[in-house]
Each structure stands twice: as C-alpha cells, then as structure tokens.
Z-matrix of the N, CA and C atoms (Angstrom, degrees):
N
C 1 1.462
C 2 1.521 1 110.27
N 3 1.302 2 118.34 1 139.59
C 4 1.444 3 122.58 2 177.48
C 5 1.523 4 110.43 3 -79.62
N 6 1.328 5 114.38 4 150.07
C 7 1.463 6 118.58 5 -178.64
C 8 1.514 7 112.27 6 -70.61
N 9 1.353 8 116.42 7 -20.51
C 10 1.463 9 119.86 8 -178.73
C 11 1.523 10 111.73 9 -99.65
N 12 1.310 11 117.22 10 30.12
C 13 1.463 12 121.63 11 -179.47
C 14 1.526 13 108.81 12 -63.70
N 15 1.338 14 116.04 13 118.99
C 16 1.463 15 119.76 14 -175.79
C 17 1.518 16 112.17 15 -74.01
N 18 1.341 17 116.89 16 -14.72
C 19 1.454 18 118.55 17 -178.93
C 20 1.523 19 112.11 18 -76.26
N 21 1.324 20 117.46 19 -14.85
C 22 1.465 21 121.98 20 178.59
C 23 1.522 22 108.25 21 -108.37
N 24 1.322 23 118.63 22 111.99
C 25 1.475 24 120.01 23 -179.76
C 26 1.517 25 110.91 24 -65.79
N 27 1.317 26 118.28 25 147.90
C 28 1.478 27 121.44 26 -176.62
C 29 1.522 28 113.71 27 -65.79
N 30 1.334 29 117.88 28 -19.62
C 31 1.461 30 120.26 29 -177.45
C 32 1.524 31 112.85 30 -88.93
N 33 1.345 32 118.20 31 -7.10
C 34 1.469 33 119.83 32 -171.70
C 35 1.522 34 112.09 33 -68.28
N 36 1.319 35 117.79 34 -51.02
C 37 1.469 36 120.30 35 -179.94
C 38 1.525 37 111.97 36 -63.88
N 39 1.333 38 120.63 37 -44.28
C 40 1.475 39 119.23 38 175.36
C 41 1.523 40 113.30 39 -59.31
N 42 1.333 41 117.64 40 -34.83
C 43 1.459 42 119.79 41 179.37
C 44 1.523 43 110.74 42 -66.78
N 45 1.324 44 117.12 43 -38.68
C 46 1.460 45 120.13 44 179.83
C 47 1.528 46 112.16 45 -70.02
N 48 1.323 47 117.19 46 -28.77
C 49 1.462 48 121.33 47 -175.38
C 50 1.527 49 112.98 48 -97.70
N 51 1.301 50 118.45 49 -0.99
C 52 1.466 51 120.94 50 -177.14
C 53 1.527 52 111.06 51 -67.72
N 54 1.329 53 115.53 52 156.78
C 55 1.469 54 122.19 53 179.46
C 56 1.521 55 108.74 54 -93.06
N 57 1.327 56 115.39 55 108.90
C 58 1.449 57 120.51 56 -177.48
C 59 1.528 58 110.72 57 -104.40
N 60 1.335 59 113.76 58 155.14
C 61 1.463 60 123.44 59 174.91
C 62 1.524 61 112.33 60 59.17
N 63 1.312 62 114.92 61 34.65
C 64 1.460 63 121.44 62 168.93
C 65 1.523 64 107.23 63 -109.38
N 66 1.316 65 116.78 64 157.98
C 67 1.455 66 120.97 65 -178.21
C 68 1.528 67 110.49 66 -69.14
N 69 1.307 68 114.99 67 134.17
C 70 1.459 69 120.87 68 178.22
C 71 1.532 70 108.88 69 -69.17
N 72 1.326 71 116.80 70 132.37
C 73 1.463 72 121.11 71 -177.84
C 74 1.526 73 112.28 72 -68.94
N 75 1.334 74 117.36 73 -24.15
C 76 1.458 75 120.60 74 -178.20
C 77 1.522 76 112.36 75 -91.58
N 78 1.321 77 117.67 76 -22.01
C 79 1.468 78 121.10 77 -178.02
C 80 1.526 79 110.37 78 -131.12
N 81 1.301 80 116.40 79 46.68
C 82 1.461 81 121.43 80 -176.26
C 83 1.520 82 112.93 81 -67.79
N 84 1.329 83 118.14 82 -22.35
C 85 1.459 84 120.99 83 -175.85
C 86 1.527 85 112.23 84 -94.03
N 87 1.310 86 118.19 85 1.53
C 88 1.457 87 121.23 86 -177.69
C 89 1.523 88 110.75 87 -94.88
N 90 1.322 89 114.97 88 167.31
C 91 1.466 90 120.05 89 -177.29
C 92 1.528 91 112.01 90 -76.60
N 93 1.332 92 118.01 91 -34.65
C 94 1.458 93 121.78 92 -178.81
C 95 1.524 94 109.87 93 -103.02
N 96 1.330 95 115.26 94 58.43
C 97 1.461 96 120.50 95 -174.53
C 98 1.527 97 113.13 96 -92.65
N 99 1.330 98 118.51 97 -3.73
C 100 1.461 99 120.54 98 -178.87
C 101 1.521 100 111.14 99 -71.02
N 102 1.296 101 116.37 100 134.49
C 103 1.456 102 121.74 101 177.64
C 104 1.533 103 109.30 102 -84.63
N 105 1.310 104 115.39 103 96.19
C 106 1.463 105 120.35 104 -176.49
C 107 1.522 106 112.48 105 -128.01
N 108 1.325 107 116.72 106 24.05
C 109 1.458 108 120.97 107 178.57
C 110 1.522 109 110.08 108 -132.79
N 111 1.325 110 114.35 109 150.02
C 112 1.455 111 119.69 110 -178.60
C 113 1.521 112 109.04 111 -137.69
N 114 1.328 113 116.22 112 134.83
C 115 1.458 114 121.74 113 -179.02
C 116 1.529 115 109.52 114 -97.27
N 117 1.314 116 116.09 115 122.85
C 118 1.460 117 120.91 116 -179.75
C 119 1.521 118 112.26 117 -74.68
N 120 1.314 119 117.23 118 -22.10
C 121 1.461 120 120.69 119 -178.98
C 122 1.528 121 112.27 120 -85.57
N 123 1.319 122 117.16 121 -33.01
C 124 1.461 123 120.36 122 -179.65
C 125 1.534 124 112.00 123 -89.25
N 126 1.345 125 116.45 124 -32.69
C 127 1.472 126 122.45 125 179.17
C 128 1.519 127 111.89 126 56.07
N 129 1.324 128 115.91 127 37.52
C 130 1.455 129 119.57 128 176.45
C 131 1.511 130 110.51 129 -94.71
N 132 1.322 131 116.07 130 -142.13
C 133 1.454 132 120.02 131 177.88
C 134 1.527 133 109.42 132 -94.25
N 135 1.310 134 116.56 133 175.06
C 136 1.462 135 120.74 134 178.96
C 137 1.522 136 109.62 135 -68.98
N 138 1.320 137 116.30 136 156.02
C 139 1.463 138 121.18 137 -179.65
C 140 1.517 139 109.29 138 -140.76
N 141 1.329 140 116.02 139 169.21
C 142 1.458 141 121.34 140 -174.12
C 143 1.523 142 110.99 141 -96.62
N 144 1.323 143 114.77 142 -176.05
C 145 1.462 144 121.46 143 -177.49
C 146 1.523 145 111.62 144 -62.24
N 147 1.325 146 117.10 145 -39.81
C 148 1.461 147 120.97 146 -175.23
C 149 1.535 148 112.23 147 -76.15
N 150 1.320 149 117.28 148 -20.39
C 151 1.469 150 120.45 149 176.59
C 152 1.522 151 111.72 150 -81.98
N 153 1.314 152 116.86 151 -5.06
C 154 1.456 153 120.91 152 -176.59
C 155 1.529 154 111.86 153 -61.79
N 156 1.334 155 116.59 154 -27.24
C 157 1.453 156 120.09 155 -178.70
C 158 1.527 157 113.22 156 -63.07
N 159 1.331 158 117.01 157 -24.38
C 160 1.471 159 120.26 158 179.06
C 161 1.530 160 111.86 159 -79.37
N 162 1.329 161 116.88 160 -6.05
C 163 1.463 162 120.82 161 -178.05
C 164 1.535 163 110.45 162 -120.55
N 165 1.312 164 115.61 163 37.01
C 166 1.459 165 120.46 164 179.90
C 167 1.520 166 110.31 165 -64.14
N 168 1.322 167 115.42 166 136.28
C 169 1.467 168 123.13 167 -179.16
C 170 1.520 169 112.54 168 66.74
N 171 1.338 170 118.02 169 16.44
C 172 1.453 171 121.73 170 175.69
C 173 1.535 172 109.66 171 -99.43
N 174 1.309 173 115.06 172 166.50
C 175 1.463 174 120.76 173 175.78
C 176 1.526 175 108.67 174 -86.12
N 177 1.313 176 115.79 175 106.98
C 178 1.461 177 121.70 176 -175.59
C 179 1.528 178 109.49 177 -115.30
N 180 1.322 179 115.84 178 131.80
C 181 1.461 180 123.18 179 178.79
C 182 1.522 181 108.70 180 -111.72
N 183 1.318 182 117.07 181 134.13
C 184 1.464 183 120.44 182 176.34
C 185 1.524 184 109.60 183 -95.73
N 186 1.314 185 115.34 184 130.51
C 187 1.458 186 122.30 185 178.78
C 188 1.522 187 108.62 186 -96.94
N 189 1.310 188 116.44 187 137.42
C 190 1.461 189 122.03 188 -178.74
C 191 1.523 190 110.24 189 -121.91
N 192 1.330 191 115.03 190 174.33
C 193 1.458 192 120.96 191 -177.11
C 194 1.508 193 110.52 192 -117.65
N 195 1.326 194 116.03 193 139.52
C 196 1.461 195 122.68 194 172.82
C 197 1.519 196 108.00 195 -147.68
N 198 1.332 197 115.27 196 119.27
C 199 1.470 198 120.90 197 -177.52
C 200 1.529 199 111.21 198 54.92
N 201 1.327 200 115.81 199 40.40
C 202 1.468 201 123.69 200 177.84
C 203 1.530 202 112.62 201 65.51
N 204 1.317 203 116.70 202 23.02
C 205 1.459 204 120.67 203 177.86
C 206 1.518 205 109.07 204 -127.11
N 207 1.307 206 115.57 205 150.88
C 208 1.457 207 121.27 206 -176.61
C 209 1.525 208 110.65 207 -79.77
N 210 1.322 209 114.54 208 131.93
C 211 1.467 210 120.93 209 179.18
C 212 1.523 211 108.50 210 -133.22
N 213 1.314 212 115.08 211 166.55
C 214 1.455 213 121.46 212 177.87
C 215 1.517 214 108.16 213 -140.48
N 216 1.311 215 116.31 214 145.72
C 217 1.454 216 120.83 215 178.48
C 218 1.523 217 110.47 216 -71.98
N 219 1.325 218 114.86 217 138.58
C 220 1.453 219 120.65 218 177.87
C 221 1.523 220 110.65 219 -61.37
N 222 1.323 221 116.57 220 -40.10
C 223 1.464 222 120.80 221 -176.24
C 224 1.527 223 112.54 222 -64.78
N 225 1.332 224 117.81 223 -22.44
C 226 1.460 225 120.51 224 -177.34
C 227 1.525 226 113.43 225 -88.54
N 228 1.318 227 117.05 226 -27.74
C 229 1.463 228 118.97 227 -172.72
C 230 1.524 229 113.46 228 -111.57
N 231 1.322 230 117.83 229 -15.38
C 232 1.469 231 119.27 230 -176.30
C 233 1.528 232 112.39 231 -68.60
N 234 1.325 233 117.56 232 -17.18
C 235 1.477 234 119.98 233 177.35
C 236 1.525 235 111.61 234 -79.99
N 237 1.342 236 117.35 235 -9.30
C 238 1.461 237 120.98 236 -176.70
C 239 1.528 238 112.91 237 -108.35
N 240 1.332 239 117.89 238 -32.97
C 241 1.460 240 121.03 239 -179.55
C 242 1.524 241 109.51 240 -142.24
N 243 1.305 242 114.74 241 161.93
C 244 1.459 243 121.49 242 175.78
C 245 1.529 244 108.11 243 -82.75
N 246 1.310 245 116.48 244 114.19
C 247 1.464 246 121.37 245 -176.52
C 248 1.517 247 111.82 246 -106.27
N 249 1.319 248 117.74 247 18.25
C 250 1.452 249 120.09 248 178.96
C 251 1.523 250 110.48 249 -64.23
N 252 1.320 251 116.48 250 155.58
C 253 1.469 252 125.60 251 178.94
C 254 1.530 253 113.12 252 78.47
N 255 1.338 254 118.92 253 0.51
C 256 1.461 255 121.55 254 179.19
C 257 1.528 256 109.08 255 -99.28
N 258 1.321 257 116.25 256 133.25
C 259 1.458 258 121.32 257 179.66
C 260 1.529 259 110.63 258 -63.04
N 261 1.312 260 116.95 259 128.59
C 262 1.461 261 122.08 260 178.81
C 263 1.520 262 110.18 261 -112.92
N 264 1.320 263 114.55 262 158.23
C 265 1.456 264 122.12 263 178.25
C 266 1.527 265 108.17 264 -135.62
N 267 1.322 266 115.60 265 160.15
C 268 1.457 267 121.38 266 178.00
C 269 1.523 268 108.27 267 -111.51
N 270 1.331 269 116.30 268 117.41
C 271 1.460 270 122.80 269 179.19
C 272 1.523 271 107.70 270 -130.78
N 273 1.325 272 115.70 271 124.54
C 274 1.469 273 121.19 272 -178.77
C 275 1.531 274 111.35 273 54.88
N 276 1.316 275 114.95 274 44.05
C 277 1.468 276 122.85 275 176.84
C 278 1.523 277 113.37 276 66.16
N 279 1.322 278 117.61 277 14.65
C 280 1.463 279 121.83 278 179.07
C 281 1.525 280 109.37 279 -122.88
N 282 1.319 281 115.72 280 139.02
C 283 1.455 282 120.88 281 178.77
C 284 1.526 283 108.89 282 -85.10
N 285 1.347 284 115.76 283 128.01
C 286 1.464 285 121.23 284 -177.01
C 287 1.530 286 109.49 285 -133.89
N 288 1.341 287 115.69 286 170.22
C 289 1.461 288 120.53 287 168.69
C 290 1.525 289 108.06 288 -148.01
N 291 1.321 290 116.04 289 161.91
C 292 1.461 291 121.85 290 -174.85
C 293 1.525 292 110.22 291 -85.42
N 294 1.329 293 114.38 292 146.11
C 295 1.460 294 119.26 293 -179.91
C 296 1.518 295 111.85 294 -77.87
N 297 1.312 296 116.93 295 -46.77
C 298 1.462 297 121.21 296 -173.34
C 299 1.519 298 111.57 297 -121.55
N 300 1.313 299 114.32 298 170.68
C 301 1.467 300 121.06 299 -179.59
C 302 1.510 301 109.77 300 -67.76
N 303 1.320 302 116.30 301 136.70
C 304 1.460 303 121.82 302 176.51
C 305 1.518 304 109.42 303 -101.28
N 306 1.327 305 117.03 304 138.30
C 307 1.477 306 119.00 305 179.71
C 308 1.524 307 111.32 306 -64.44
N 309 1.315 308 115.04 307 139.63
C 310 1.468 309 121.13 308 179.76
C 311 1.519 310 107.54 309 -120.04
N 312 1.326 311 115.41 310 100.96
C 313 1.456 312 120.55 311 -174.70
C 314 1.534 313 111.96 312 -80.45
N 315 1.324 314 115.89 313 -34.49
C 316 1.450 315 119.44 314 -179.73
C 317 1.517 316 110.25 315 -108.94
N 318 1.301 317 114.63 316 138.11
C 319 1.451 318 119.36 317 177.69
C 320 1.519 319 108.74 318 -79.14
N 321 1.302 320 116.37 319 122.40
C 322 1.451 321 120.71 320 -177.62
C 323 1.513 322 112.11 321 -75.20
N 324 1.298 323 115.27 322 -175.21
C 325 1.450 324 120.66 323 178.83
C 326 1.525 325 109.65 324 -66.26
N 327 1.321 326 114.41 325 150.94
C 328 1.461 327 118.72 326 -179.83
C 329 1.517 328 109.89 327 -62.02
N 330 1.304 329 114.85 328 129.41
C 331 1.449 330 120.12 329 -178.01
C 332 1.521 331 108.85 330 -151.41
N 333 1.314 332 115.80 331 146.97
C 334 1.457 333 120.93 332 177.41
C 335 1.522 334 111.57 333 -79.28
N 336 1.311 335 116.94 334 -14.26
C 337 1.460 336 121.41 335 -177.20
C 338 1.525 337 109.11 336 -95.61
N 339 1.309 338 116.49 337 87.55
C 340 1.455 339 121.56 338 179.66
C 341 1.517 340 109.52 339 -130.92
N 342 1.316 341 115.14 340 158.35
C 343 1.459 342 121.09 341 178.97
C 344 1.526 343 109.42 342 -66.85
N 345 1.309 344 117.11 343 135.54
C 346 1.454 345 121.79 344 -177.95
C 347 1.522 346 113.06 345 -71.26
N 348 1.334 347 117.00 346 -13.38
C 349 1.465 348 120.33 347 -178.61
C 350 1.529 349 112.00 348 -103.63
N 351 1.327 350 116.75 349 -52.63
C 352 1.468 351 120.07 350 -174.88
C 353 1.522 352 113.23 351 -108.30
N 354 1.334 353 117.77 352 -0.45
C 355 1.473 354 123.66 353 177.66
C 356 1.524 355 112.54 354 64.21
N 357 1.307 356 117.58 355 22.19
C 358 1.460 357 119.79 356 175.91
C 359 1.521 358 109.60 357 -72.80
N 360 1.318 359 116.13 358 140.86
C 361 1.453 360 121.30 359 -179.45
C 362 1.521 361 110.76 360 -66.25
N 363 1.315 362 116.20 361 131.47
C 364 1.454 363 121.96 362 179.54
C 365 1.521 364 110.11 363 -105.27
N 366 1.319 365 115.10 364 150.57
C 367 1.455 366 120.27 365 -178.98
C 368 1.518 367 111.65 366 -77.89
N 369 1.305 368 117.18 367 -34.63
C 370 1.451 369 121.67 368 -176.98
C 371 1.519 370 109.83 369 -126.70
N 372 1.294 371 115.62 370 -174.58
C 373 1.464 372 120.62 371 -176.75
C 374 1.520 373 111.41 372 -81.60
N 375 1.346 374 116.49 373 57.89
C 376 1.459 375 122.11 374 173.69
C 377 1.523 376 108.82 375 -98.10
N 378 1.307 377 115.65 376 175.47
C 379 1.458 378 120.07 377 -177.39
C 380 1.520 379 113.36 378 -110.97
N 381 1.348 380 116.54 379 -22.72
C 382 1.459 381 119.90 380 -176.28
C 383 1.520 382 109.51 381 -136.74
N 384 1.323 383 115.25 382 149.55
C 385 1.467 384 120.38 383 -177.47
C 386 1.518 385 112.06 384 -93.25
N 387 1.325 386 118.11 385 -12.17
C 388 1.454 387 120.55 386 -176.27
C 389 1.528 388 109.58 387 -155.05
N 390 1.325 389 114.24 388 169.34
C 391 1.457 390 119.82 389 177.73
C 392 1.520 391 111.11 390 -66.28
N 393 1.325 392 117.15 391 -36.84
C 394 1.459 393 121.09 392 179.41
C 395 1.522 394 111.45 393 -64.95
N 396 1.322 395 117.11 394 -36.48
C 397 1.469 396 120.15 395 179.46
C 398 1.523 397 110.81 396 -68.72
N 399 1.314 398 117.51 397 -38.29
C 400 1.460 399 118.79 398 176.07
C 401 1.521 400 110.45 399 -66.12
N 402 1.316 401 117.43 400 -35.82
C 403 1.456 402 120.59 401 177.28
C 404 1.524 403 110.17 402 -59.85
N 405 1.338 404 117.13 403 -43.80
C 406 1.464 405 120.09 404 177.00
C 407 1.529 406 110.82 405 -64.13
N 408 1.346 407 116.45 406 -36.97
C 409 1.457 408 119.59 407 178.49
C 410 1.518 409 112.37 408 -65.27
N 411 1.334 410 116.84 409 -38.55
C 412 1.467 411 120.46 410 177.47
C 413 1.525 412 110.22 411 -68.38
N 414 1.321 413 117.33 412 -38.77
C 415 1.465 414 120.97 413 -179.80
C 416 1.523 415 111.58 414 -65.39
N 417 1.317 416 116.75 415 -31.61
C 418 1.459 417 119.62 416 179.30
C 419 1.523 418 111.86 417 -63.98
N 420 1.321 419 116.32 418 -30.66
C 421 1.453 420 120.33 419 175.17
C 422 1.511 421 115.17 420 71.69
N 423 1.325 422 117.57 421 17.10
C 424 1.459 423 119.14 422 -178.76
C 425 1.518 424 113.58 423 -77.29
N 426 1.326 425 116.81 424 -26.51
C 427 1.461 426 121.23 425 -177.66
C 428 1.524 427 108.64 426 -117.80
N 429 1.327 428 118.98 427 111.28
C 430 1.469 429 119.90 428 -179.47
C 431 1.521 430 113.57 429 -67.54
N 432 1.329 431 117.18 430 -20.43
C 433 1.467 432 120.24 431 179.62
C 434 1.523 433 112.38 432 -84.72
N 435 1.326 434 117.19 433 -8.94
C 436 1.462 435 121.18 434 179.64
C 437 1.523 436 108.70 435 -86.18
N 438 1.317 437 116.93 436 117.43
C 439 1.457 438 120.53 437 -174.72
C 440 1.522 439 110.21 438 -156.03
N 441 1.324 440 114.69 439 163.83
C 442 1.460 441 121.47 440 171.86
C 443 1.522 442 111.70 441 -100.80
N 444 1.304 443 116.35 442 -6.41
C 445 1.457 444 120.90 443 -173.99
C 446 1.520 445 110.90 444 -77.03
N 447 1.334 446 115.64 445 142.04
C 448 1.461 447 122.41 446 176.04
C 449 1.521 448 111.82 447 -102.17
N 450 1.325 449 117.34 448 4.82
C 451 1.463 450 120.33 449 -175.37
C 452 1.507 451 111.11 450 -62.46
N 453 1.330 452 117.45 451 -43.30
C 454 1.455 453 120.84 452 -177.21
C 455 1.513 454 110.82 453 -64.02
N 456 1.344 455 116.30 454 -44.98
C 457 1.468 456 119.64 455 -178.78
C 458 1.520 457 110.70 456 -68.90
N 459 1.325 458 115.89 457 -43.24
C 460 1.458 459 118.73 458 179.91
C 461 1.522 460 110.67 459 -66.15
N 462 1.348 461 116.66 460 -34.29
C 463 1.452 462 119.62 461 178.07
C 464 1.508 463 111.70 462 -63.45
N 465 1.335 464 117.11 463 -43.31
C 466 1.458 465 119.81 464 178.59
C 467 1.508 466 111.35 465 -65.16
N 468 1.347 467 115.78 466 -42.60
C 469 1.459 468 119.23 467 -178.67
C 470 1.521 469 110.53 468 -66.23
N 471 1.342 470 116.12 469 -42.58
C 472 1.461 471 118.34 470 -178.84
C 473 1.514 472 110.78 471 -65.25
N 474 1.359 473 116.64 472 -34.44
C 475 1.450 474 119.16 473 177.87
C 476 1.513 475 110.81 474 -65.36
N 477 1.339 476 115.12 475 -42.54
C 478 1.465 477 118.28 476 178.29
C 479 1.515 478 111.16 477 -65.00
N 480 1.324 479 116.45 478 -41.05
C 481 1.466 480 119.99 479 179.08
C 482 1.516 481 110.62 480 -63.95
N 483 1.359 482 115.72 481 -38.09
C 484 1.457 483 118.97 482 179.66
C 485 1.525 484 110.59 483 -64.96
N 486 1.347 485 115.83 484 -44.44
C 487 1.463 486 118.94 485 179.23
C 488 1.517 487 111.48 486 -63.16
N 489 1.343 488 115.82 487 -41.39
C 490 1.457 489 119.67 488 178.75
C 491 1.519 490 110.49 489 -63.95
N 492 1.359 491 115.94 490 -39.41
C 493 1.450 492 119.23 491 179.17
C 494 1.514 493 112.30 492 -63.78
N 495 1.346 494 117.05 493 -40.16
C 496 1.465 495 120.24 494 178.12
C 497 1.514 496 110.49 495 -63.29
N 498 1.344 497 116.35 496 -44.06
C 499 1.466 498 120.11 497 178.85
C 500 1.520 499 111.08 498 -61.57
N 501 1.340 500 116.27 499 -41.95
C 502 1.455 501 119.29 500 -179.99
C 503 1.517 502 111.61 501 -64.87
N 504 1.350 503 116.83 502 -38.04
C 505 1.464 504 119.05 503 179.20
C 506 1.515 505 111.33 504 -66.73
N 507 1.355 506 116.76 505 -37.05
C 508 1.454 507 119.66 506 178.14
C 509 1.519 508 111.15 507 -66.62
N 510 1.335 509 115.64 508 -42.17
C 511 1.465 510 119.69 509 178.72
C 512 1.516 511 110.70 510 -64.08
N 513 1.342 512 116.72 511 -44.12
C 514 1.462 513 120.07 512 179.64
C 515 1.527 514 111.20 513 -63.62
N 516 1.338 515 116.76 514 -38.75
C 517 1.459 516 119.99 515 178.97
C 518 1.523 517 110.41 516 -64.83
N 519 1.348 518 116.44 517 -40.39
C 520 1.461 519 119.37 518 178.39
C 521 1.513 520 110.95 519 -64.43
N 522 1.334 521 115.55 520 -38.76
C 523 1.464 522 118.65 521 179.44
C 524 1.515 523 110.77 522 -66.85
N 525 1.333 524 117.34 523 -38.91
C 526 1.461 525 119.91 524 179.18
C 527 1.508 526 110.42 525 -65.35
N 528 1.354 527 116.96 526 -43.89
C 529 1.456 528 119.36 527 178.89
C 530 1.516 529 111.16 528 -62.12
N 531 1.332 530 115.97 529 -43.24
C 532 1.456 531 119.45 530 -179.56
C 533 1.523 532 110.91 531 -64.02
N 534 1.334 533 116.06 532 -41.56
C 535 1.464 534 119.34 533 178.85
C 536 1.525 535 110.75 534 -64.36
N 537 1.322 536 116.01 535 -40.66
C 538 1.452 537 118.56 536 179.49
C 539 1.511 538 112.02 537 -65.05
N 540 1.324 539 116.61 538 -39.98
C 541 1.459 540 119.70 539 178.95
C 542 1.511 541 111.17 540 -65.14
N 543 1.334 542 114.79 541 -41.74
C 544 1.462 543 118.02 542 179.04
C 545 1.522 544 110.73 543 -64.31
N 546 1.326 545 117.39 544 -36.22
C 547 1.467 546 119.98 545 -179.68
C 548 1.513 547 110.99 546 -66.47
N 549 1.378 548 116.79 547 -43.24
C 550 1.451 549 119.61 548 179.23
C 551 1.523 550 110.90 549 -63.80
N 552 1.315 551 116.51 550 -41.70
C 553 1.461 552 120.20 551 179.42
C 554 1.517 553 110.76 552 -62.55
N 555 1.312 554 115.97 553 -41.00
C 556 1.459 555 119.31 554 179.63
C 557 1.516 556 110.86 555 -65.61
N 558 1.339 557 115.95 556 -35.17
C 559 1.471 558 119.02 557 179.76
C 560 1.522 559 110.91 558 -68.89
N 561 1.335 560 117.54 559 -31.22
C 562 1.462 561 120.31 560 -178.90
C 563 1.513 562 111.61 561 -75.38
N 564 1.312 563 117.09 562 -43.80
C 565 1.470 564 119.44 563 -173.65
C 566 1.514 565 112.19 564 -89.86
N 567 1.312 566 117.85 565 -7.75
C 568 1.457 567 118.11 566 -175.27
C 569 1.522 568 113.97 567 -68.21
N 570 1.355 569 120.84 568 -38.51
C 571 1.470 570 117.93 569 -178.41
C 572 1.512 571 111.48 570 -66.63
N 573 1.296 572 116.44 571 123.67
C 574 1.453 573 122.51 572 176.80
C 575 1.501 574 114.36 573 70.07
N 576 1.313 575 117.57 574 6.27
C 577 1.467 576 120.83 575 -178.24
C 578 1.499 577 108.45 576 -112.00
N 579 1.296 578 117.65 577 127.00
C 580 1.469 579 118.53 578 179.27
C 581 1.515 580 110.19 579 -64.11
N 582 1.278 581 114.67 580 143.90
C 583 1.451 582 119.50 581 -179.58
C 584 1.512 583 110.42 582 -71.75
N 585 1.327 584 114.42 583 167.09
C 586 1.463 585 119.46 584 -179.66
C 587 1.510 586 110.81 585 -63.69
N 588 1.317 587 115.37 586 -35.80
C 589 1.458 588 118.47 587 -178.44
C 590 1.520 589 111.16 588 -65.20
N 591 1.351 590 117.26 589 -31.73
C 592 1.457 591 118.84 590 -177.16
C 593 1.507 592 111.80 591 -72.27
N 594 1.335 593 117.73 592 -21.72
C 595 1.453 594 120.87 593 179.81
C 596 1.510 595 113.11 594 -83.42
N 597 1.309 596 117.02 595 -8.18
C 598 1.451 597 119.35 596 -179.09
C 599 1.526 598 110.24 597 -73.96
N 600 1.293 599 116.12 598 149.46
C 601 1.464 600 121.92 599 178.53
C 602 1.512 601 109.23 600 -87.19
N 603 1.285 602 115.97 601 101.93
C 604 1.459 603 120.75 602 176.86
C 605 1.524 604 108.27 603 -101.57
N 606 1.278 605 117.63 604 148.62
C 607 1.471 606 119.69 605 177.59
C 608 1.525 607 110.77 606 -63.28
N 609 1.362 608 115.59 607 129.02
C 610 1.454 609 120.52 608 -177.92
C 611 1.521 610 110.73 609 -74.50
N 612 1.322 611 114.52 610 140.56
C 613 1.446 612 118.81 611 179.88
C 614 1.531 613 110.31 612 -78.23
N 615 1.280 614 115.55 613 141.86
C 616 1.469 615 120.05 614 177.28
C 617 1.523 616 110.12 615 -73.01
N 618 1.373 617 114.03 616 137.15
C 619 1.454 618 118.03 617 177.95
C 620 1.510 619 110.29 618 -75.25
N 621 1.289 620 114.62 619 141.00
C 622 1.476 621 118.80 620 178.48
C 623 1.538 622 108.26 621 -74.59
N 624 1.278 623 114.08 622 133.55
C 625 1.463 624 119.45 623 178.72
C 626 1.528 625 110.70 624 -68.34
N 627 1.338 626 115.25 625 140.96
C 628 1.462 627 119.11 626 178.92
C 629 1.543 628 111.73 627 -81.42
N 630 1.299 629 114.81 628 -172.24
C 631 1.466 630 119.64 629 -179.17
C 632 1.538 631 108.15 630 -74.13
N 633 1.286 632 117.83 631 125.76
C 634 1.491 633 119.48 632 -178.21
C 635 1.531 634 110.59 633 -67.00
N 636 1.319 635 115.73 634 140.85
C 637 1.462 636 122.17 635 178.07
C 638 1.530 637 109.10 636 -115.52
N 639 1.330 638 115.71 637 136.54
C 640 1.467 639 119.82 638 178.31
C 641 1.524 640 110.62 639 -81.94
N 642 1.292 641 114.57 640 147.37
C 643 1.478 642 119.58 641 177.34
C 644 1.508 643 109.43 642 -71.37
N 645 1.340 644 118.28 643 144.85
C 646 1.488 645 120.51 644 178.77
C 647 1.526 646 111.71 645 -66.17
N 648 1.315 647 113.84 646 147.40
C 649 1.464 648 118.72 647 178.63
C 650 1.510 649 109.82 648 -71.63
C-alpha cells in the first residue's frame, strides 16, 4: 500500500492511537477533565470538554467507553468515512463499534463469521470486529472495493440527485408553461363569456312565498 493512499484519511491512525480517558494536563482540577474527544481537522491528541473551545467549527468526534474499551457512535463518524463491514452493537439505544482490537482470551464456538484480521467471532455477517481491523484490511490491498472513502457513494448519490433535479426542473417548467397558457386563454374568453362555474347545474333555491291575499267577496 502507498503511504499517500487517499482512501485512508490522515486522521484515522492518530485517532486510534490517541490517549483517551486520561486527565487533561490543562484542566486537571475540573470535573470534566477526561480526554474523550478527538479533532479530525487537527489530528492531535485527545482533549477534554474545556479544550473544545480551541476546536470551534472543527470536526470533533466524542469517544465513549464500553466494557473498558473505546467505542464511537456510528451516527457521529459515518458522515466522515465508510464504516461498512465493521461489526456494530447497540448500547443505550445507540449503534456503536469498537475502535481497536479487543483481546480474546477464550476461543469461542466454531463459526464462519470471524474477523478477517484477528479471527474474533462476529455476531453477524461482517468482516471486521473493529475500526483498526478494517484499517489493516484496507492496507493489505486485497480487496479493491474495501475503502474508507465516501467519494464513490457520494458520487452516485450526487448523480442521482442531479438527474432528479433536472427532471424536477423540466416538470416545473412544463407546469409553468401550462399555467401561463391557461391564464392567457382565460383572459381571452372571460369578457362576455360565462364562467365554467356558471354552467354547472346547481340546485335551484325555492322562492319564498309572499303574503297570502284573500279573494274579494
């Protein structure tokens, strides 16, 4: 694999190797001093809640803990990289996945669904148990369709959106032309011409009877 592979973002490896859930050296006396955030634009080390102000308008990902391992929400990172083929889990009604490989001390039951890198048993038909394992799979270069890049997916979607937009503009233009033609026609036939509503058969109202008059004697 080349070092300038565009399918691997430059911030991915630093994010996996960052030191999370350690006390921030600048805000050690505060309550929210744990370094559980990572900036994709700066690609530095993890930082705490109070350091967030230095990363205004940046792409910041929050790292969480599950079973003493670092995880990230799918909803927060899927807009930045392609996370397909990674085993996901649902914790507290949120879909997450693990950042790094977890040690497997006991060999599980024989199963065909195992991680292609660390052979960890997978719950579903995924290929990798963590983000780090997919990174190793991309580096191996054996599968050209395996990537972190969203360009291909966004390209297809943008093409579809463009085609849909062209169709919508054509339909709207046809509707405008039709409306304009109908308006001109209505303006021509309207003088001295009864409207369409006047030609409809509406139920006639009954006339109110007048005051009865007696016949003369």
